[in-house]
A tleap script that builds the chain and sets N, CA, C and O, in Angstrom:
source leaprc.protein.ff14SB
mol = sequence {
  NMET GLN PRO LEU ASP ARG ASP PRO HIE LEU
  TRP ARG ILE ALA ARG ALA ARG ALA LYS PHE
  LYS SER HIE LEU VAL THR TYR LEU LEU VAL
  ASN ALA LEU LEU TRP ALA ILE TRP TYR PHE
  THR ASP GLY LEU SER HIE HIE ARG HIE GLY
  PHE GLY VAL PRO TRP PRO VAL TRP PRO THR
  LEU PHE TRP GLY LEU GLY LEU ALA ILE GLN
  GLY LEU SER THR TYR GLY PHE VAL SER GLU
  GLN SER TRP SER GLU ARG GLU TYR GLN GLN
  LEU LEU ARG ASP ARG GLU ALA GLY ARG CLEU
}
set mol.1.N position { 6.487 -23.634 1.874 }
set mol.1.CA position { 6.007 -24.898 1.400 }
set mol.1.C position { 4.546 -24.737 0.981 }
set mol.1.O position { 3.744 -24.135 1.696 }
set mol.2.N position { 4.221 -25.273 -0.165 }
set mol.2.CA position { 2.879 -25.138 -0.717 }
set mol.2.C position { 2.283 -26.516 -0.978 }
set mol.2.O position { 2.788 -27.250 -1.827 }
set mol.3.N position { 1.204 -26.887 -0.256 }
set mol.3.CA position { 0.564 -28.175 -0.535 }
set mol.3.C position { 0.020 -28.211 -1.960 }
set mol.3.O position { -0.302 -27.169 -2.533 }
set mol.4.N position { -0.081 -29.390 -2.520 }
set mol.4.CA position { -0.487 -29.546 -3.912 }
set mol.4.C position { -1.941 -29.173 -4.165 }
set mol.4.O position { -2.294 -28.871 -5.306 }
set mol.5.N position { -2.795 -29.180 -3.154 }
set mol.5.CA position { -4.208 -28.918 -3.384 }
set mol.5.C position { -4.551 -27.422 -3.375 }
set mol.5.O position { -5.720 -27.069 -3.528 }
set mol.6.N position { -3.573 -26.546 -3.201 }
set mol.6.CA position { -3.822 -25.102 -3.228 }
set mol.6.C position { -3.796 -24.571 -4.646 }
set mol.6.O position { -3.011 -25.011 -5.486 }
set mol.7.N position { -4.673 -23.619 -4.889 }
set mol.7.CA position { -4.678 -22.921 -6.173 }
set mol.7.C position { -3.491 -21.959 -6.167 }
set mol.7.O position { -3.437 -21.084 -5.303 }
set mol.8.N position { -2.541 -22.082 -7.094 }
set mol.8.CA position { -1.339 -21.241 -7.074 }
set mol.8.C position { -1.652 -19.752 -7.192 }
set mol.8.O position { -0.993 -18.927 -6.559 }
set mol.9.N position { -2.642 -19.409 -7.993 }
set mol.9.CA position { -3.004 -17.992 -8.163 }
set mol.9.C position { -3.554 -17.422 -6.850 }
set mol.9.O position { -3.155 -16.337 -6.428 }
set mol.10.N position { -4.462 -18.148 -6.211 }
set mol.10.CA position { -5.032 -17.683 -4.939 }
set mol.10.C position { -3.977 -17.651 -3.841 }
set mol.10.O position { -3.994 -16.774 -2.977 }
set mol.11.N position { -3.059 -18.614 -3.880 }
set mol.11.CA position { -1.982 -18.639 -2.884 }
set mol.11.C position { -1.084 -17.405 -3.020 }
set mol.11.O position { -0.678 -16.829 -2.010 }
set mol.12.N position { -0.766 -16.988 -4.260 }
set mol.12.CA position { 0.036 -15.771 -4.479 }
set mol.12.C position { -0.693 -14.543 -3.956 }
set mol.12.O position { -0.082 -13.667 -3.343 }
set mol.13.N position { -2.002 -14.476 -4.197 }
set mol.13.CA position { -2.788 -13.337 -3.712 }
set mol.13.C position { -2.798 -13.312 -2.185 }
set mol.13.O position { -2.609 -12.259 -1.576 }
set mol.14.N position { -3.018 -14.470 -1.569 }
set mol.14.CA position { -3.045 -14.558 -0.104 }
set mol.14.C position { -1.707 -14.141 0.498 }
set mol.14.O position { -1.670 -13.425 1.498 }
set mol.15.N position { -0.610 -14.589 -0.108 }
set mol.15.CA position { 0.719 -14.213 0.397 }
set mol.15.C position { 0.961 -12.714 0.250 }
set mol.15.O position { 1.518 -12.089 1.153 }
set mol.16.N position { 0.549 -12.127 -0.882 }
set mol.16.CA position { 0.730 -10.690 -1.088 }
set mol.16.C position { -0.082 -9.894 -0.078 }
set mol.16.O position { 0.395 -8.883 0.437 }
set mol.17.N position { -1.300 -10.335 0.210 }
set mol.17.CA position { -2.136 -9.629 1.188 }
set mol.17.C position { -1.569 -9.752 2.591 }
set mol.17.O position { -1.577 -8.782 3.349 }
set mol.18.N position { -1.076 -10.933 2.948 }
set mol.18.CA position { -0.464 -11.116 4.266 }
set mol.18.C position { 0.782 -10.244 4.399 }
set mol.18.O position { 1.023 -9.654 5.453 }
set mol.19.N position { 1.567 -10.166 3.337 }
set mol.19.CA position { 2.775 -9.332 3.347 }
set mol.19.C position { 2.400 -7.857 3.513 }
set mol.19.O position { 3.053 -7.131 4.263 }
set mol.20.N position { 1.351 -7.413 2.815 }
set mol.20.CA position { 0.901 -6.027 2.944 }
set mol.20.C position { 0.440 -5.733 4.369 }
set mol.20.O position { 0.795 -4.698 4.934 }
set mol.21.N position { -0.345 -6.632 4.949 }
set mol.21.CA position { -0.840 -6.417 6.315 }
set mol.21.C position { 0.303 -6.359 7.314 }
set mol.21.O position { 0.281 -5.553 8.245 }
set mol.22.N position { 1.299 -7.212 7.123 }
set mol.22.CA position { 2.474 -7.182 7.987 }
set mol.22.C position { 3.219 -5.854 7.845 }
set mol.22.O position { 3.656 -5.272 8.837 }
set mol.23.N position { 3.359 -5.385 6.616 }
set mol.23.CA position { 4.020 -4.115 6.346 }
set mol.23.C position { 3.230 -2.968 6.976 }
set mol.23.O position { 3.829 -2.038 7.517 }
set mol.24.N position { 1.904 -3.016 6.916 }
set mol.24.CA position { 1.057 -1.984 7.501 }
set mol.24.C position { 1.232 -1.919 9.014 }
set mol.24.O position { 1.343 -0.831 9.579 }
set mol.25.N position { 1.257 -3.068 9.671 }
set mol.25.CA position { 1.455 -3.101 11.125 }
set mol.25.C position { 2.828 -2.534 11.484 }
set mol.25.O position { 2.951 -1.755 12.429 }
set mol.26.N position { 3.854 -2.922 10.736 }
set mol.26.CA position { 5.203 -2.383 10.971 }
set mol.26.C position { 5.221 -0.875 10.802 }
set mol.26.O position { 5.806 -0.163 11.618 }
set mol.27.N position { 4.584 -0.382 9.747 }
set mol.27.CA position { 4.493 1.062 9.485 }
set mol.27.C position { 3.841 1.783 10.666 }
set mol.27.O position { 4.354 2.801 11.131 }
set mol.28.N position { 2.732 1.268 11.142 }
set mol.28.CA position { 2.018 1.918 12.245 }
set mol.28.C position { 2.849 1.924 13.526 }
set mol.28.O position { 2.918 2.942 14.215 }
set mol.29.N position { 3.472 0.805 13.844 }
set mol.29.CA position { 4.265 0.730 15.078 }
set mol.29.C position { 5.505 1.617 15.011 }
set mol.29.O position { 5.797 2.349 15.957 }
set mol.30.N position { 6.234 1.555 13.896 }
set mol.30.CA position { 7.452 2.357 13.771 }
set mol.30.C position { 7.116 3.845 13.764 }
set mol.30.O position { 7.806 4.639 14.404 }
set mol.31.N position { 6.068 4.225 13.051 }
set mol.31.CA position { 5.714 5.635 13.010 }
set mol.31.C position { 5.193 6.136 14.351 }
set mol.31.O position { 5.440 7.286 14.712 }
set mol.32.N position { 4.480 5.301 15.092 }
set mol.32.CA position { 4.065 5.684 16.445 }
set mol.32.C position { 5.297 5.934 17.313 }
set mol.32.O position { 5.327 6.881 18.099 }
set mol.33.N position { 6.307 5.085 17.166 }
set mol.33.CA position { 7.552 5.270 17.914 }
set mol.33.C position { 8.269 6.553 17.492 }
set mol.33.O position { 8.735 7.305 18.348 }
set mol.34.N position { 8.364 6.813 16.188 }
set mol.34.CA position { 9.022 8.038 15.709 }
set mol.34.C position { 8.319 9.293 16.235 }
set mol.34.O position { 8.967 10.237 16.688 }
set mol.35.N position { 6.991 9.287 16.167 }
set mol.35.CA position { 6.246 10.453 16.662 }
set mol.35.C position { 6.393 10.604 18.174 }
set mol.35.O position { 6.459 11.729 18.669 }
set mol.36.N position { 6.446 9.499 18.919 }
set mol.36.CA position { 6.652 9.575 20.371 }
set mol.36.C position { 8.039 10.140 20.686 }
set mol.36.O position { 8.190 10.974 21.579 }
set mol.37.N position { 9.047 9.680 19.946 }
set mol.37.CA position { 10.404 10.211 20.148 }
set mol.37.C position { 10.422 11.706 19.878 }
set mol.37.O position { 10.977 12.477 20.661 }
set mol.38.N position { 9.824 12.109 18.786 }
set mol.38.CA position { 9.783 13.541 18.457 }
set mol.38.C position { 9.051 14.323 19.546 }
set mol.38.O position { 9.527 15.365 19.996 }
set mol.39.N position { 7.914 13.826 19.958 }
set mol.39.CA position { 7.101 14.548 20.931 }
set mol.39.C position { 7.835 14.727 22.250 }
set mol.39.O position { 7.824 15.813 22.830 }
set mol.40.N position { 8.472 13.663 22.725 }
set mol.40.CA position { 9.108 13.737 24.037 }
set mol.40.C position { 10.503 14.353 24.010 }
set mol.40.O position { 11.063 14.640 25.068 }
set mol.41.N position { 11.070 14.562 22.840 }
set mol.41.CA position { 12.376 15.230 22.766 }
set mol.41.C position { 12.215 16.659 22.243 }
set mol.41.O position { 12.406 17.614 22.995 }
set mol.42.N position { 11.868 16.814 20.974 }
set mol.42.CA position { 11.749 18.138 20.365 }
set mol.42.C position { 10.328 18.676 20.370 }
set mol.42.O position { 10.123 19.890 20.375 }
set mol.43.N position { 9.370 17.809 20.369 }
set mol.43.CA position { 7.990 18.197 20.139 }
set mol.43.C position { 7.421 19.182 21.127 }
set mol.43.O position { 6.701 20.104 20.743 }
set mol.44.N position { 7.734 19.000 22.396 }
set mol.44.CA position { 7.173 19.898 23.401 }
set mol.44.C position { 7.675 21.326 23.212 }
set mol.44.O position { 6.894 22.273 23.307 }
set mol.45.N position { 8.970 21.490 22.946 }
set mol.45.CA position { 9.504 22.850 22.754 }
set mol.45.C position { 9.020 23.451 21.435 }
set mol.45.O position { 8.726 24.645 21.379 }
set mol.46.N position { 8.930 22.645 20.371 }
set mol.46.CA position { 8.428 23.140 19.088 }
set mol.46.C position { 6.955 23.496 19.182 }
set mol.46.O position { 6.496 24.457 18.565 }
set mol.47.N position { 6.224 22.720 19.954 }
set mol.47.CA position { 4.791 22.972 20.085 }
set mol.47.C position { 4.547 24.310 20.770 }
set mol.47.O position { 3.645 25.058 20.391 }
set mol.48.N position { 5.348 24.601 21.769 }
set mol.48.CA position { 5.200 25.869 22.486 }
set mol.48.C position { 5.602 27.058 21.631 }
set mol.48.O position { 4.990 28.122 21.716 }
set mol.49.N position { 6.639 26.881 20.798 }
set mol.49.CA position { 7.179 28.007 20.039 }
set mol.49.C position { 6.717 28.033 18.587 }
set mol.49.O position { 6.939 29.031 17.902 }
set mol.50.N position { 6.088 26.979 18.097 }
set mol.50.CA position { 5.544 26.962 16.741 }
set mol.50.C position { 6.582 26.896 15.633 }
set mol.50.O position { 6.398 27.525 14.591 }
set mol.51.N position { 7.683 26.143 15.829 }
set mol.51.CA position { 8.725 26.024 14.801 }
set mol.51.C position { 8.373 24.968 13.762 }
set mol.51.O position { 7.990 23.854 14.119 }
set mol.52.N position { 8.496 25.296 12.512 }
set mol.52.CA position { 8.505 24.391 11.371 }
set mol.52.C position { 7.662 23.132 11.411 }
set mol.52.O position { 6.694 23.006 12.160 }
set mol.53.N position { 8.081 22.215 10.568 }
set mol.53.CA position { 7.393 20.937 10.391 }
set mol.53.C position { 8.120 19.883 11.214 }
set mol.53.O position { 9.349 19.818 11.169 }
set mol.54.N position { 7.401 19.060 11.961 }
set mol.54.CA position { 8.056 18.000 12.737 }
set mol.54.C position { 8.766 17.004 11.806 }
set mol.54.O position { 8.224 16.638 10.763 }
set mol.55.N position { 9.960 16.572 12.178 }
set mol.55.CA position { 10.725 15.684 11.311 }
set mol.55.C position { 10.047 14.346 11.033 }
set mol.55.O position { 10.281 13.791 9.959 }
set mol.56.N position { 9.208 13.776 11.938 }
set mol.56.CA position { 8.586 12.494 11.596 }
set mol.56.C position { 7.576 12.578 10.446 }
set mol.56.O position { 7.119 11.549 9.949 }
set mol.57.N position { 7.232 13.784 10.028 }
set mol.57.CA position { 6.322 13.933 8.894 }
set mol.57.C position { 6.908 13.264 7.651 }
set mol.57.O position { 6.181 12.621 6.895 }
set mol.58.N position { 8.217 13.412 7.435 }
set mol.58.CA position { 8.837 12.923 6.202 }
set mol.58.C position { 8.832 11.412 6.084 }
set mol.58.O position { 8.390 10.895 5.058 }
set mol.59.N position { 9.306 10.667 7.091 }
set mol.59.CA position { 9.210 9.207 6.935 }
set mol.59.C position { 7.757 8.728 6.899 }
set mol.59.O position { 7.432 7.786 6.176 }
set mol.60.N position { 6.885 9.373 7.675 }
set mol.60.CA position { 5.472 8.983 7.671 }
set mol.60.C position { 4.867 9.197 6.287 }
set mol.60.O position { 4.150 8.336 5.777 }
set mol.61.N position { 5.154 10.338 5.688 }
set mol.61.CA position { 4.592 10.676 4.386 }
set mol.61.C position { 5.117 9.760 3.276 }
set mol.61.O position { 4.333 9.159 2.542 }
set mol.62.N position { 6.435 9.657 3.156 }
set mol.62.CA position { 7.002 8.909 2.028 }
set mol.62.C position { 6.845 7.396 2.184 }
set mol.62.O position { 6.573 6.699 1.206 }
set mol.63.N position { 7.011 6.889 3.392 }
set mol.63.CA position { 6.781 5.469 3.628 }
set mol.63.C position { 5.297 5.167 3.424 }
set mol.63.O position { 4.941 4.129 2.867 }
set mol.64.N position { 4.437 6.075 3.877 }
set mol.64.CA position { 2.994 5.910 3.693 }
set mol.64.C position { 2.606 5.890 2.223 }
set mol.64.O position { 1.721 5.136 1.821 }
set mol.65.N position { 3.265 6.715 1.425 }
set mol.65.CA position { 3.004 6.718 -0.016 }
set mol.65.C position { 3.365 5.363 -0.632 }
set mol.65.O position { 2.595 4.801 -1.411 }
set mol.66.N position { 4.529 4.854 -0.280 }
set mol.66.CA position { 4.939 3.536 -0.766 }
set mol.66.C position { 3.985 2.444 -0.305 }
set mol.66.O position { 3.657 1.537 -1.070 }
set mol.67.N position { 3.543 2.532 0.939 }
set mol.67.CA position { 2.601 1.558 1.475 }
set mol.67.C position { 1.257 1.645 0.756 }
set mol.67.O position { 0.634 0.620 0.477 }
set mol.68.N position { 0.813 2.850 0.460 }
set mol.68.CA position { -0.445 3.033 -0.270 }
set mol.68.C position { -0.364 2.400 -1.661 }
set mol.68.O position { -1.302 1.739 -2.106 }
set mol.69.N position { 0.755 2.607 -2.336 }
set mol.69.CA position { 0.943 2.005 -3.664 }
set mol.69.C position { 0.945 0.484 -3.554 }
set mol.69.O position { 0.339 -0.199 -4.380 }
set mol.70.N position { 1.621 -0.047 -2.542 }
set mol.70.CA position { 1.630 -1.496 -2.333 }
set mol.70.C position { 0.215 -2.008 -2.074 }
set mol.70.O position { -0.170 -3.048 -2.607 }
set mol.71.N position { -0.557 -1.297 -1.269 }
set mol.71.CA position { -1.923 -1.709 -0.969 }
set mol.71.C position { -2.809 -1.691 -2.200 }
set mol.71.O position { -3.588 -2.617 -2.429 }
set mol.72.N position { -2.689 -0.635 -2.992 }
set mol.72.CA position { -3.479 -0.553 -4.218 }
set mol.72.C position { -3.126 -1.687 -5.173 }
set mol.72.O position { -4.003 -2.282 -5.800 }
set mol.73.N position { -1.851 -1.974 -5.273 }
set mol.73.CA position { -1.403 -3.061 -6.143 }
set mol.73.C position { -1.849 -4.422 -5.605 }
set mol.73.O position { -2.294 -5.282 -6.366 }
set mol.74.N position { -1.728 -4.607 -4.308 }
set mol.74.CA position { -2.083 -5.879 -3.680 }
set mol.74.C position { -3.560 -6.198 -3.837 }
set mol.74.O position { -3.932 -7.344 -4.090 }
set mol.75.N position { -4.400 -5.181 -3.688 }
set mol.75.CA position { -5.837 -5.413 -3.743 }
set mol.75.C position { -6.423 -5.173 -5.132 }
set mol.75.O position { -7.642 -5.085 -5.282 }
set mol.76.N position { -5.559 -5.065 -6.156 }
set mol.76.CA position { -6.007 -5.093 -7.534 }
set mol.76.C position { -6.456 -3.783 -8.139 }
set mol.76.O position { -7.031 -3.791 -9.227 }
set mol.77.N position { -6.223 -2.657 -7.486 }
set mol.77.CA position { -6.661 -1.383 -8.038 }
set mol.77.C position { -5.687 -0.827 -9.062 }
set mol.77.O position { -6.072 -0.048 -9.934 }
set mol.78.N position { -4.418 -1.225 -8.957 }
set mol.78.CA position { -3.399 -0.658 -9.833 }
set mol.78.C position { -2.622 -1.731 -10.579 }
set mol.78.O position { -1.661 -1.411 -11.279 }
set mol.79.N position { -3.002 -2.966 -10.452 }
set mol.79.CA position { -2.187 -4.019 -11.044 }
set mol.79.C position { -2.310 -4.031 -12.565 }
set mol.79.O position { -3.356 -3.714 -13.132 }
set mol.80.N position { -1.225 -4.400 -13.192 }
set mol.80.CA position { -1.194 -4.501 -14.650 }
set mol.80.C position { -2.197 -5.546 -15.122 }
set mol.80.O position { -2.818 -5.384 -16.172 }
set mol.81.N position { -2.356 -6.614 -14.350 }
set mol.81.CA position { -3.271 -7.673 -14.739 }
set mol.81.C position { -4.712 -7.157 -14.786 }
set mol.81.O position { -5.454 -7.502 -15.706 }
set mol.82.N position { -5.122 -6.339 -13.812 }
set mol.82.CA position { -6.495 -5.844 -13.832 }
set mol.82.C position { -6.702 -4.891 -15.007 }
set mol.82.O position { -7.781 -4.871 -15.599 }
set mol.83.N position { -5.694 -4.108 -15.350 }
set mol.83.CA position { -5.795 -3.224 -16.519 }
set mol.83.C position { -5.899 -4.058 -17.793 }
set mol.83.O position { -6.691 -3.747 -18.682 }
set mol.84.N position { -5.100 -5.115 -17.876 }
set mol.84.CA position { -5.144 -5.995 -19.042 }
set mol.84.C position { -6.514 -6.646 -19.165 }
set mol.84.O position { -7.069 -6.744 -20.259 }
set mol.85.N position { -7.056 -7.091 -18.033 }
set mol.85.CA position { -8.376 -7.716 -18.054 }
set mol.85.C position { -9.441 -6.727 -18.513 }
set mol.85.O position { -10.322 -7.091 -19.291 }
set mol.86.N position { -9.374 -5.479 -18.046 }
set mol.86.CA position { -10.339 -4.456 -18.477 }
set mol.86.C position { -10.233 -4.185 -19.973 }
set mol.86.O position { -11.244 -4.056 -20.665 }
set mol.87.N position { -9.007 -4.100 -20.462 }
set mol.87.CA position { -8.812 -3.862 -21.895 }
set mol.87.C position { -9.344 -5.029 -22.718 }
set mol.87.O position { -9.969 -4.828 -23.759 }
set mol.88.N position { -9.096 -6.244 -22.250 }
set mol.88.CA position { -9.580 -7.430 -22.947 }
set mol.88.C position { -11.104 -7.442 -22.993 }
set mol.88.O position { -11.700 -7.715 -24.035 }
set mol.89.N position { -11.727 -7.143 -21.857 }
set mol.89.CA position { -13.190 -7.107 -21.815 }
set mol.89.C position { -13.744 -6.023 -22.746 }
set mol.89.O position { -14.772 -6.227 -23.393 }
set mol.90.N position { -13.067 -4.874 -22.815 }
set mol.90.CA position { -13.495 -3.805 -23.720 }
set mol.90.C position { -13.373 -4.251 -25.177 }
set mol.90.O position { -14.253 -3.973 -25.992 }
set mol.91.N position { -12.291 -4.935 -25.496 }
set mol.91.CA position { -12.130 -5.447 -26.865 }
set mol.91.C position { -13.219 -6.453 -27.224 }
set mol.91.O position { -13.722 -6.452 -28.348 }
set mol.92.N position { -13.581 -7.307 -26.276 }
set mol.92.CA position { -14.663 -8.256 -26.530 }
set mol.92.C position { -15.985 -7.521 -26.798 }
set mol.92.O position { -16.731 -7.879 -27.710 }
set mol.93.N position { -16.262 -6.485 -25.984 }
set mol.93.CA position { -17.488 -5.699 -26.199 }
set mol.93.C position { -17.464 -4.987 -27.541 }
set mol.93.O position { -18.477 -4.933 -28.239 }
set mol.94.N position { -16.308 -4.441 -27.903 }
set mol.94.CA position { -16.174 -3.753 -29.199 }
set mol.94.C position { -16.398 -4.722 -30.363 }
set mol.94.O position { -17.049 -4.387 -31.352 }
set mol.95.N position { -15.843 -5.931 -30.222 }
set mol.95.CA position { -15.999 -6.932 -31.280 }
set mol.95.C position { -17.460 -7.345 -31.415 }
set mol.95.O position { -17.970 -7.475 -32.528 }
set mol.96.N position { -18.132 -7.550 -30.290 }
set mol.96.CA position { -19.545 -7.931 -30.328 }
set mol.96.C position { -20.416 -6.813 -30.904 }
set mol.96.O position { -21.442 -7.075 -31.532 }
set mol.97.N position { -20.004 -5.585 -30.685 }
set mol.97.CA position { -20.778 -4.443 -31.207 }
set mol.97.C position { -20.417 -4.150 -32.658 }
set mol.97.O position { -21.000 -3.252 -33.264 }
set mol.98.N position { -19.467 -4.889 -33.225 }
set mol.98.CA position { -19.083 -4.692 -34.622 }
set mol.98.C position { -18.114 -3.538 -34.856 }
set mol.98.O position { -17.930 -3.099 -35.991 }
set mol.99.N position { -17.499 -3.049 -33.791 }
set mol.99.CA position { -16.540 -1.958 -33.940 }
set mol.99.C position { -15.149 -2.460 -34.251 }
set mol.99.O position { -14.263 -1.659 -34.549 }
set mol.100.N position { -14.932 -3.741 -34.191 }
set mol.100.CA position { -13.610 -4.309 -34.527 }
set mol.100.C position { -13.719 -5.222 -35.725 }
set mol.100.O position { -12.719 -5.792 -36.159 }
savepdb mol mol.pdb
quit
């Protein structure tokens, strides 16, 4: 439910940021659990003998990559809108400089 006095654009940004933070907390808790399971089951024997890569590396790595992309998009570093705004501003500067 959205009250009428909220700015719709700011409300979308706030919801996206809250969703990202929730996803980040879930990622941290689940990955802590996965690493604890690995450590207390296989980890101790692998640590002593030096076998391969621990299996929790894969979900941590790939889920973390997806989370990083979501964070960059949420905070405006990778969004199409920010790229469009930069291009628009560049076109305005080019026009003022007589290059267009």
